[in-house]
MIROLUM-158813 format. One line per 2 residues: number of its first residue (from 1); for each residue x, y, z of N, C-alpha, C. Coordinates in steps of 0.001 Angstrom, whole numbers, plus 500000, padded with zeros to 6 digits. Atoms other than C-alpha are relative to their C-alpha. Layout:
N
NUM> X/Y/Z/X/Y/Z/X/Y/Z  ... $
***
This chain:
234
1> 498964/498970/499851/253539/874711/271760/499819/500707/501332  500092/499353/498699/254337/876242/275139/500083/501515/499857 $
3> 500021/498542/500044/253535/879912/275663/501204/500583/500719  499006/499244/499260/256234/882382/276637/499283/500934/500973 $
5> 500594/499061/499052/255681/884846/279478/499297/501145/499279  500590/498879/500735/255031/887634/276977/498683/499604/499351 $
7> 501249/500473/500608/252402/885540/275203/498883/499964/501029  501002/500107/498943/250612/884907/278488/499468/501375/500372 $
9> 500409/498681/499546/250575/888553/279500/499286/500785/498900  500661/499301/501098/249510/889754/276039/498635/499410/499691 $
11> 501249/500688/500343/246709/887199/275669/498971/500236/501101  500866/499605/498890/244262/889025/277914/498662/499264/500000 $
13> 501325/500613/500065/241169/887141/276718/500010/498504/500296  499950/501459/499915/242337/883506/276833/498776/499430/499291 $
15> 501219/500261/500766/239791/882996/274071/499907/498532/499597  500218/501413/500264/238977/879296/274307/498637/499621/500570 $
17> 501340/500373/499521/235683/877430/274892/499905/499889/501521  500056/500200/498547/236604/876694/278523/499784/501322/500723 $
19> 500145/498688/499366/236637/880442/279237/498549/500267/500392  501400/499615/499842/232855/880648/278951/499143/498886/500595 $
21> 500760/501083/499367/231869/877536/280890/499046/500542/501058  500803/499509/498883/230557/879536/283856/499165/501231/499645 $
23> 500725/498787/500401/229370/882695/282039/500049/500127/498490  500005/499858/501457/228384/883564/278463/501017/501032/499532 $
25> 499092/499008/500576/230797/885407/276201/499282/501342/499902  500555/498652/500037/230202/889140/276486/501130/500931/499577 $
27> 498920/499163/500521/232315/891463/274346/500203/501261/500830  499845/498839/499117/231618/894370/276694/500902/499649/501174 $
29> 499136/500453/498904/233214/892385/279529/501441/499912/499519  498644/500152/500527/236222/891556/277343/500654/501349/499743 $
31> 499439/498657/500215/236654/895220/276387/500450/500620/501321  499632/499463/498696/236685/896170/280065/501289/499360/500517 $
33> 498801/500704/499540/239306/893514/280850/501231/500477/499237  498856/499590/500828/241522/894654/277945/500548/501370/500379 $
35> 499507/498684/499575/241815/898119/279506/501169/499867/500980  498916/500253/499050/244200/896544/282033/501111/499227/499300 $
37> 498859/500647/500636/247679/895611/280815/501008/499575/501082  499019/500543/499056/250099/893397/282759/501326/499824/499297 $
39> 498674/500169/500604/253833/893460/282099/501040/499785/501086  498904/500229/499055/257013/892278/283766/500864/501249/500082 $
41> 499145/498830/499789/259175/895021/285258/501413/499671/499536  498752/500356/500673/262383/895214/283292/501141/500985/500215 $
43> 498901/499052/499835/264403/898270/284357/500004/500606/501402  499790/499459/498659/265685/900123/287420/498937/501020/500366 $
45> 501026/498980/499729/263228/903012/287101/498687/499359/500397  501248/500685/499687/260255/900662/287071/500082/499289/501348 $
47> 499831/500678/498719/261691/898737/290027/499882/500986/501157  500141/498957/498986/261957/901975/292019/498534/500396/500160 $
49> 501427/499685/499987/258366/902804/291063/499225/498902/500724  500623/501156/499345/257365/899309/292212/500160/500103/501518 $
51> 499750/499877/498569/259011/899812/295633/499216/501128/500632  500754/498856/499478/257396/903213/296101/498503/499662/500087 $
53> 501416/500384/500005/253976/901786/295170/499711/499059/501168  500192/500960/498911/254397/898923/297656/499998/500704/501357 $
55> 499960/499254/498735/255380/901262/300487/498716/500816/500189  501191/499166/499900/252485/903583/299725/498744/499207/500303 $
57> 501185/500828/499775/249989/900719/299765/499985/499374/501389  499956/500786/498761/251189/898903/302897/500317/500809/501259 $
59> 499615/499243/498799/252668/901543/305227/498800/500575/500753  501159/499475/499254/249302/903220/306030/499261/498928/500794 $
61> 500661/501101/499306/248050/899782/307118/500872/499406/501098  499074/500531/499006/251070/899183/309348/500515/498621/499648 $
63> 499650/501354/500416/251958/896133/307278/501294/499931/499200  498820/500009/500860/255125/897172/305460/501251/499621/500771 $
65> 498670/500321/499496/258551/895681/306090/500957/500041/498823  499012/499977/501074/261731/896218/304063/500266/498598/499465 $
67> 499832/501388/500450/261881/892414/303906/499035/499638/498880  500985/500284/501041/258887/892591/301565/500488/500403/498608 $
69> 499507/499538/501293/260945/894241/298808/500585/498832/499203  499588/501131/500843/261961/892048/295851/501417/499524/500271 $
71> 498677/500614/499940/264878/889637/296011/500467/499695/498587  499439/500260/501330/267162/888664/293151/499263/498892/499269 $
73> 500679/501143/500618/265174/885479/292569/498559/500316/499602  501392/499629/500253/261889/887375/292220/499805/500587/498605 $
75> 500428/499310/501209/260054/888489/289094/498852/500921/500384  500988/498998/499597/258062/891682/289548/499145/500407/498794 $
77> 500946/499650/501055/254986/892679/287559/499195/501228/500413  500874/498859/499754/252856/895769/287202/498763/499876/499133 $
79> 501233/499937/500775/249293/896302/286028/499676/501479/499801  500351/498614/500296/248369/899542/284281/498584/500063/499433 $
81> 501319/499718/500563/244992/901025/283395/500127/501278/499205  499803/498851/500893/245234/903322/280372/501288/500736/500319 $
83> 498677/499447/499776/248901/903826/281142/500324/500359/501433  499782/499648/498599/248465/904509/284871/500255/498735/500814 $
85> 499695/501135/499132/250055/902148/287411/498911/499851/501048  501106/500203/499062/247212/900618/289432/500201/498786/500907 $
87> 499781/501169/499152/248600/897376/290886/501369/499397/499703  498741/500726/500164/251740/895305/291413/499866/498621/500631 $
89> 499865/501286/499307/252611/891728/292327/501359/499411/499660  498677/500596/500153/255688/889539/292612/499874/498486/500029 $
91> 499943/501454/500020/256440/885890/291841/501399/499550/500402  498714/500477/499481/259192/884063/293747/499937/498490/500193 $
93> 499981/501443/499738/260125/880356/293694/500100/499738/501499  499960/500341/498574/259368/878938/297138/501185/499098/500276 $
95> 498851/500826/499619/262418/877493/298890/499531/498591/500350  500372/501368/499630/262399/873699/299370/499622/499910/501477 $
97> 500478/500188/498613/260530/872648/302522/499479/501304/500602  500589/498760/499504/258888/876074/302775/498685/499708/500721 $
99> 501309/500146/499358/255670/876682/304714/498965/499501/499003  500940/500458/501026/253841/876107/301421/500127/498491/499788 $
101> 499789/501434/500182/255412/872667/300968/499432/499206/501179  500453/500713/498794/254465/871740/304538/498476/500017/500143 $
103> 501436/499846/499728/250846/872925/304410/499097/499627/498822  500847/500310/501161/249545/872447/300836/499896/498484/499842 $
105> 500152/501448/500198/248091/868942/300422/500700/499539/498727  499251/500497/501147/250437/867022/298148/501129/500914/499583 $
107> 499001/499018/500387/252917/869904/298158/501447/499582/500195  498606/500403/499726/256013/868097/299469/500675/499498/498728 $
109> 499221/500405/501155/258653/867735/296805/499559/500636/498696  500515/499361/501206/256691/869874/294329/500631/501376/499778 $
111> 499536/498651/500324/257625/873106/292569/498872/500984/500285  501038/499053/499582/255730/875990/294157/500486/501425/499747 $
113> 499702/498596/500274/255654/879608/292996/499192/500856/500962  500678/499157/499011/254858/882166/295690/499604/501340/499395 $
115> 500473/498664/500375/252758/885261/294990/500063/500882/501236  500037/499033/498906/253410/888250/297214/500063/501415/499430 $
117> 500004/498586/500391/253502/892060/297158/498777/500367/499168  501219/499615/500725/249946/892101/295781/499486/501302/500618 $
119> 500447/498688/499520/249044/895784/296121/499201/500675/498895  500931/499386/500951/246194/897661/294456/499728/501439/500411 $
121> 500316/498595/499735/245622/901407/294162/498589/500093/500580  501214/499999/499180/242839/902320/296591/498720/500124/499181 $
123> 501239/499756/500736/240283/903561/294069/499630/498843/499066  500280/501142/500873/240551/900302/292070/499683/498732/500783 $
125> 500331/501175/499204/239906/897938/294961/498531/499645/499797  501362/500447/500253/236797/895829/294445/499646/499965/498528 $
127> 500262/500012/501435/237150/896140/290664/500527/498690/499406  499566/501217/500689/238567/893633/288150/501422/499576/500347 $
129> 498565/500203/499867/242174/893863/289305/500386/498694/500683  499613/501214/499292/242293/890989/291789/499864/498786/499087 $
131> 500195/501106/500923/240880/888626/289189/501072/499951/498921  498961/499936/501018/243364/889799/286567/501326/499497/500556 $
133> 498747/500428/499377/246278/889290/288965/499997/498492/500253  500059/501426/499679/245135/885843/290122/500050/499135/498738 $
135> 499964/500756/501257/244500/884638/286564/501405/499955/499434  498672/499966/500600/247889/885789/285325/501033/499258/500841 $
137> 499083/500766/499144/249681/884305/288339/499864/498506/499711  500223/501417/500298/248085/880932/287601/500579/499635/498637 $
139> 499496/500274/501344/248927/881123/283891/501524/499999/499968  498536/499932/499978/252518/882173/284531/500594/498809/500746 $
141> 499525/501174/499256/252964/879411/287118/499971/498760/499105  500153/501164/500880/251722/876878/284564/501077/499971/498911 $
143> 499048/499997/501109/253943/877981/281680/501447/499917/500490  498655/500107/499438/256968/878190/283980/500288/498609/500575 $
145> 499785/501377/499587/256454/874553/284946/499838/499740/501483  500228/500199/498569/255324/874963/288567/498731/499176/500233 $
147> 501144/500844/499653/252928/872550/290250/498905/500785/500724  500945/499179/499240/251291/875168/292482/500442/501455/499940 $
149> 499719/498597/499723/251043/878935/292782/499247/500324/501278  500570/499852/498655/250400/880046/296358/500393/501331/500611 $
151> 499691/498777/499281/250320/882994/298705/499588/499885/501447  500386/499866/498597/250152/883833/302400/499143/501247/500109 $
153> 500978/498909/500018/247077/886007/302933/499483/500242/501410  500587/499667/498698/245862/887854/306007/498570/499495/500086 $
155> 501323/500588/499774/242742/886320/307499/498880/500937/499543  501077/499049/500284/240686/889514/307031/499688/500104/498511 $
157> 500244/499865/501438/241132/889569/303245/500050/498657/499281  499978/501332/500614/241406/885817/302643/498737/499706/499187 $
159> 501208/500282/500803/237727/885639/301498/500033/500614/498601  499920/499404/501331/238531/887965/298573/500677/499043/499024 $
161> 499258/500923/500848/240945/885345/297227/499251/498683/499825  500694/501285/500104/238941/882235/298026/498686/500144/499232 $
163> 501200/499777/500798/235763/883754/296560/500331/500009/498511  499569/500027/501397/237735/884174/293348/500218/498562/499527 $
165> 499821/501393/500394/238516/880452/293381/501259/499337/500498  498822/500652/499442/241841/879881/295130/499576/499062/501128 $
167> 500333/501046/499037/241938/876943/297554/500652/500328/501344  499408/499693/498697/242398/877848/301245/500438/498730/500722 $
169> 499524/501119/499182/244319/875598/303647/499693/500304/501458  500262/499827/498581/243158/875117/307213/501218/499530/500786 $
171> 498776/500330/499249/246262/875250/309434/500146/500985/501152  499689/499051/498931/247634/876913/312544/500492/501291/499360 $
173> 499636/498750/500694/247936/880596/311576/501494/500297/500071  498646/499451/499987/251303/882003/310562/499907/501461/500419 $
175> 499943/498600/499563/252413/885399/311880/501203/500653/499319  498898/499518/500823/254543/886845/309102/500601/501285/500554 $
177> 499526/498711/499482/254778/890287/310712/500499/499915/501430  499588/500140/498609/255598/888871/314131/498957/500467/500983 $
179> 501097/499532/499158/252285/890181/315468/499028/498843/500203  500859/501148/499714/250254/887466/317189/498539/500255/499654 $
181> 501381/499677/500362/247044/889303/316277/499760/500048/498490  500122/499997/501454/247758/889232/312525/500205/498571/499513 $
183> 499977/501405/500393/246903/885765/311201/500104/499879/498480  499760/500206/501424/248172/884613/307811/499726/498546/499626 $
185> 500360/501346/500439/246868/881619/305862/500418/499782/498546  499603/500383/501359/247950/879752/302726/498760/499788/499142 $
187> 501015/500308/501013/245749/879759/299643/500731/499779/498685  499224/500409/501168/246701/878283/296269/499111/499584/498831 $
189> 500546/500662/501185/245899/877126/292748/500925/498834/499659  499201/501033/500643/247072/873829/291278/500232/500436/498559 $
191> 499681/499497/501346/248865/874668/288014/500811/498993/499194  499141/501008/500634/250469/871378/286951/499384/499342/498785 $
193> 500633/500646/501149/247971/870415/284243/499072/500975/499293  500918/499169/500774/245777/871887/281532/498640/500093/500682 $
195> 501297/499997/499331/242657/870874/283475/499988/500999/501151  499934/499075/498874/243789/872852/286499/500034/501449/499526 $
197> 499914/498621/500479/244639/875931/284468/498694/500413/499320  501320/499706/500553/241311/875678/282614/499046/500466/501105 $
199> 500829/499595/498862/239645/875942/286029/500263/501464/500349  499661/498617/499657/241517/879168/286810/499490/500970/498941 $
201> 500462/499131/501092/240637/880619/283390/498489/500202/500058  501458/499877/499969/236918/879842/283646/499537/500762/501233 $
203> 500346/499241/498788/236787/881140/287232/500248/501483/499782  499668/498581/500170/238456/884381/286184/498975/500692/499111 $
205> 500978/499349/500866/236047/885072/283323/498665/500149/500716  501239/499886/499228/233069/884334/285581/500087/501191/500958 $
207> 499764/498867/499086/234546/886829/288081/499862/501322/499244  500080/498769/500791/234989/889469/285362/498556/500283/499573 $
209> 501373/499838/500476/231486/888888/283983/499104/500497/501130  500832/499611/498845/229909/889173/287434/500287/501443/500401 $
211> 499632/498644/499585/231841/892348/288310/499452/501043/499030  500420/499013/500999/231093/894162/285041/498476/500086/499931 $
213> 501460/500010/500082/227442/893074/284936/499371/500682/501208  500548/499381/498794/226764/894085/288538/500275/501501/500038 $
215> 499717/498568/500085/228461/897424/287936/498973/500685/499100  501010/499451/500894/226068/897998/285018/498621/500046/500638 $
217> 501295/500034/499313/223045/896960/287083/499925/501119/501037  499978/498933/498991/224077/899345/289868/499802/501362/499346 $
219> 500167/498727/500716/224339/902191/287334/498560/500167/499532  501400/499936/500441/220875/901330/285953/499075/500376/501155 $
221> 500833/499723/498826/219361/901375/289446/500167/501451/500435  499764/498599/499630/220997/904710/290253/499272/500945/499053 $
223> 500685/499151/500978/219580/906164/287030/498486/499985/500233  501426/500092/499716/216089/904874/287869/499626/500848/501221 $
225> 500247/499203/498789/216309/906472/291323/500034/501490/499672  499892/498597/500384/217425/909758/289771/498779/500455/499214 $
227> 501197/499660/500798/214566/909715/287260/498775/500122/500869  501137/499956/499089/212083/908973/290020/500028/501261/500842 $
229> 499878/498799/499186/213438/911813/292141/499666/501249/499174  500285/498858/500869/213267/914223/289187/498506/500085/499702 $
231> 501455/500015/500266/209670/913123/288453/499240/500541/501195  500658/499513/498789/208669/913791/292058/500206/501489/500149 $
233> 499703/498583/499872/210359/917184/291954/499188/500854/499044  500759/499217/500985/208446/918217/288840/498504/499920/500240 $
***
């Protein structure tokens, strides 16, 4: 049975054996992931909120263009943390013979879904959000029948995506903003088979496990330092 979009977005755990190939099941990790809820934007108010969030995230970096706002063919999504909007992203079918079709190995003639408008609230950067977005983009691409899900990413932040598990393409840089000093590169997931989507799922859980575990270790170390400082003071 094929999942609907709502099923994909509601099934935050993807609770199958393949999930835990790279890391052991940890209910604390799963509880942390469940605090984030992803949903498709469905009304005008939410779309206005989406546009305001995008401007607020990109304008301070000098990277915003009105061309980045959603088109009629786009599907927009938001991620909330305990009801607060913390991230957005957009999915748009890539036009035939797009830059993605020309650069992704085996991409010609395939169905490719483009991810763009990925924006994260500043205080949540470096947390679980990127992994949640990338996982859901891969899952949605798969259930919608696309062969690839891909994005154009600035060179400076490309490692954040490839470290998560997306596949970078080595090509002559694109200059989406028209600035020759801003280099953009394609990175993608294959989403045309269960094996490919299993890879994205297992990578995402490993990412979540590593993030949550390291956050706990950092807190433990800080507590040890505090105890040591208090012992010296007494």
